[in-house]
N, C-alpha and C positions, 0 to 999 in steps of 0.2 A: 577423346578430343571432341570438343563442341564446336560446330561450324556455324558462322553466322554471315549472312549476306546483306549488306546495306549499301547505300549510295556513298556515304561518307563516313569514314572511320576517324574519330577524333581522340587524340591522345592528350589527357590533361583536363581535369575538372576544376579549372580556374576561371576567371572572368571571361577570357577569350573563348575557351572551348565551350563553356556552358551557354554563353550569348549565342555563339554559332549554332549550337545544337538546337536552341529554342527557335531561333529565326528559321532555320532549315525545316523544322518540323511544321512551322506555319505555312511554308511553301510547298509542303507535301513531299519533301525531300527526306528519305529515311537517313538516320544517323545513329551512331552508338558512340558512347563516351567510355574510355578506358582510363582509370585513375588508380595509381599504385597505393594511395593512402586510404584509410577508412573514411567513411562519410563523416563520422564524428571528428576525425582529425582535420578534414578539409573545412568543415563548418565552424570550427573553433580556432583556427590558426590566425592570430592577429597579424594584419598586414596594413595596406594603404587605407586611405579613407576619404580623399579629397576628389570629388566627382565634378568634372566641368559641365557647364550649362549644356553644351552640345551633346555631351554623353547622355545627360538626363533626358534631353529632348528626343534622342534616338530610342533609349530604353522605353520612354513613355509611349512613342509611336508604335513600338512592337509589343506593347503590353507587358513589360518587364519592370516597370518602375514603381509598382504599388507599394512595396516595402519601404523604399527610400523616400517616397513622397510622404508617406504616413508617418514614418518614424525617424527620418533624417533631420539634421539641422541645416540651415542655410547660413551663409557668410558672405558678406559683400566688401569687406576690407581686411587689412592685415596690419598688425602692429609691429613696428621695428624699435628695438631698444638698443641705445648706443650710449655707453658711458653714463648710465643712470637716467637718461632722458628718453621719453617715448614720443614717437609720432606715428600716426595712422596714415596709410595710403588707401583711400577709398576706391578700390580698383573697379568696382562695378560701375560707379559713377563716371570714371574715366574711360570706360570700355562699353558704353551703351547699355548699361544695366545687366550686364553678364555677370552673374554670381555663381558661387559654388554650392554644392550640397555636400554636407559632411556625413558620410555613412560608412561605417567600417566595412571593408572588403569582405570579411567573413560572413557579414550579415547579407551583403548582396549575393555572395556565392550560395548561402543558404536558401535565399529566395529563388535564385535561378534553378537550383537543384529541385526544389519543391514544385516549381512550375513545369519543368521538363517532365518530371515523373507524373505530375497530374495529366500531362498531355500524352501519357503512355510511352514516354521516352524511356530508353534503357541506358543505365550507367553501371558499369562493372567496377564497383569500388573494391579496393584491396587486391587488384590485379596489376602485376608488373608486366610491361612489354618486354619480351625476351628477344624478339626479332621483328624487323620491319622490312618489307620489300616494296619498292615503289612501283613495281610492274613496268609495263611499256604499252605501246600502241595496241598490242594483240593479247596482253595478259593483265588481268586485274591485280590491283595492289593488295598486299596482305599484311595484317598485323597479328602477330602471334603473342599470346599473353598467358600467364599462369597466375593462379590465385596465391596470395601470400601463405596460405596454409598448405599449398602443394596438392590440393584435392581436385582441382580443375584446370584443364588446359583448354584454351580457346583459340581458334583461328578465325579471323575476321577478314572476309573478301570484300573489297570495296573498290568503287571508281576512283575515289580520291582520299587522301590522308591529310588531316590537318594536324600539324605538330604544335601543340599548345602546352607543352609540358617542360618549359624552362630551358635554360642555356646549357645545362650539363646533361641533357636527356638523350636517350637513344633515338628519338625521333629527329632531334636537332642533328645529332651526329650522323644520321643516315644520309644526310646531304653533304657530299664532299666539300672540304674547305675550299677547293679550287672552284667550286660552284658558288658557294656562299660569299666568297671574297670579303671576309669580315675586316672591319677597321676597329681597332681597340685603342683605348686610352685609360691609363691607370692613374686615378686621382691620388694626390698626395695626402688626402685627408682620410681620417678613420673616425667612426662615430661609435658611441655607446648608445644603443637604441633601448628605450625603456617604456614600459607600460605601467602606469600608476594609478591608484584609486584616488585621483585628485581632480575635482571639478575644474573646468577651463577657467583661466584667469579672466578671459573675455570671451565672447562667442566668435572668436577668430583665431587664426594661427598668429602665433607671437614668434618673432625672430629676434634673438639676442646676439649682438655683435660685440666682441671684447677684444682687447689687445692680444691676448694669449690664446683664445679659443672662441668658438661660437656655439650656440645652443638654440633649441626651438621647443616650444610647447604647442601641441596640436590637439584641438578637441576631437574626441572620439564619441563620447556620449555625455549627457549632462553630469556624469559622476566619474568619468574616466578620461585621462589625458595621455597622448604619447608624447615623450620627450626624446630629444636627441641632443648628445653632447659630444663635441669635438674632443678626441683624445690624441695622444701622441702615439706614433709607431712603436710597436713593441709592447705596449701596455696590454694586460690581460684583464679578464672580468674579475679575477680573484684580487686584482689591485684595487678594485672599486667596491668597497662596501657601501651600504646605504648612507651612512653619515658623510662620507666623502663625496658621494654623488650629490647629495642635497646642498652640501657646502659649494661645490663647483657650479651647480646650477643657480644657486643664489647670487654667486659672483657675477654670472653672466645675465641672467634674466632679472636684474635688479632695476627696480624702479623706486624712485625716492619715497620713502615712508610706506612702501608696499612689499613686504617680504614675500618670497615664493611660498606657496602653500605646499606642505609636505603630505605624504600619505604612504600607504603600503605599495611597495614596488612588486608587481606581480610578474614581470617578465624583464630579462636583461639579455642583451646580445650585442656582440661587436660586429659592426659592418665596415668592411673595407671594400669598396666597390670600384669596378672599372666599367667604362662605357664599352659596349661591344655590340656593334651594329653590322648586320649582315647586308651587304649591298645587293644581294640577290636573295629573295625570300621564297623562291619556288624552284622545284626541280622535278620536271615530268609531272607526276600525279601528286607530288608532295608539296604542300603549302605550310609555311611557317608563320606563326602568329605570336604576339606578345613577346615574352622574354626568350622564346625559342628563336625570335628573329632579331631582337634588339633589347639590350639592357642599358638603361641610363641611370644617371645619378638621381638620388631621391629628391633633390631640390626641385620644387615647383609641382611635385606630385603628378608627373606626366605619365608614368609607367602604366597604370590600370587604364587610364583614358586612351592611351595609344593601343592597348591590347583590345579593348572593345571596339575601337575604330577599325582595327584590322578585321575583326569578326564581321563588322557591318559591311565592309568592302568585299570580303570573300563571299559572304552570304548572298550579296547582290549579284556577284559574278556567277555563282553556282546557279542561282535562279534563272539567270539568263541562258546558261548552259542547258538546264534541264527544260526550261519552259519555251525557249525560242531557238535551241540548237545553235546558240551564238557563242563561239569560242574566244572572241576578242576580249571581253572583260577579264577572263581568267588569264589570258596572256599578258594583260596590263596590270595584274595585281601588284607586283613589285614596283613598277613605275608609278602607279597610282598612290602608294604608300610612302615612298621614299622621301618626297618633298615634305610631307607632314612630319615624318619621323626626324629628319634633319633640322627642321624648324624647332622641334621640341628640344632636340639636343643642344642647339645653339643657345636657346634661352636657359636651359638647365645649367649648361657650363657657365654662362654669364652669372647666374644667381649663385651657384655654389661657391665661386670665387669671391663674391660679394659678402657672403655670410660667414665665411671662415677666415681665421687668421692665417697668415703665412707660416707653414710648418718651420720648425726650428732649423732644419738643415737647408731650407730654401734661400735663394738669394735672388735680388737683394730685398730683404724684408721691409726696409724703410720705404723704398719706392712703392712696393705693392700695397702697404699700409696707407700711404698718402693717397694713392689712387682710390682705395677703398673709401676713405673718409670723403673724398670729393665726390664719389658717387652717392654716398649716403646724403651728403648735403643736397645734391640735385634731386634725389628722391623726396626729400622733406619739402623742397620748394614747390613741387607739383607741377613742374614744367615738362619739356619733351622726355626726359628720362622717366618720370613718373608714368607718362602716358604710354611709353614703350613697355614698361614693366606691366601696366595694367592689361594692355592689349595681349601680351604674350602669356601672362599669368592666368587670365580668365580663359584664354583659348578662343578659337574662332567660333 
């Protein structure tokens, strides 16, 4: 058994855990990260890519934005396609110049790992957490982990534990449901998520709205796009060969005289997601961040941004604890984050219902579709609805 003593034990090498680890390191607070997957798996798994201006400003301030500023793209508007007609919403102009950076999450994770290791940080890759004890006022918290090959067992003794390893994790589940008090909502929509070797149609996200389904094309790099396609409940990946996929995307992402560009599809997955928000994100010495605390729909790209904001808030609270012996910021962690989280959930819920057609079994579809068309028309006009969209989409 290997024993390690640190101030903060972090479970999960995603954006939240790695951002927290790096910022704590700069404050002179020791931390270790435990990650069940290998470094290669973590650095290559394709996920989100839309980074809000506030997130970029924070990462720049703490010296973690070098890669995304050097290699990311920026976008200031998004395109909506409806019944073959396109219109653009210049959300940055409507929201005081606040634009997004587009930088694949795995690239950001790669940068955060490299920076933390360069700062003599320690990450235990390929180590699965087997037990977690939150400790109490007189006893340190502990994280027990074992290497995937079974050759090493580790016990980490720490003052605090940061659970950054997703909604189905042992760290998340170590906080009783009666403490977390989660709120859940199952969306009636399911998506086929694709990564394809297709250049972006334009340097912005394209949302396609159709009478029977919705779709989106999102830039990831100058040569790669992420696509989402609404599918029906019960459909499987095997039901969707490449030909059917491109036919369906062409039907939705249709623009007069401009067919969808096709290319090699390198990744397929079906996503059916529910919102799951913990109303309490802390329990004793355990603090939950990112998906361990809240998962929301993909609409609006809020997930990674919320996770990094969680890390910013918790890092500042821990700095107050260790630097000034001030416990109040740690006690307010949940309260400080809940308003921002629910604000993002509210917008995401609004946007997801705009972008997707009413499922076949839902009622009444005619009413929902007319509301959808009315909202699209208001977005197109550029009035109050467009300004609301811009403010919430861009983020504060």
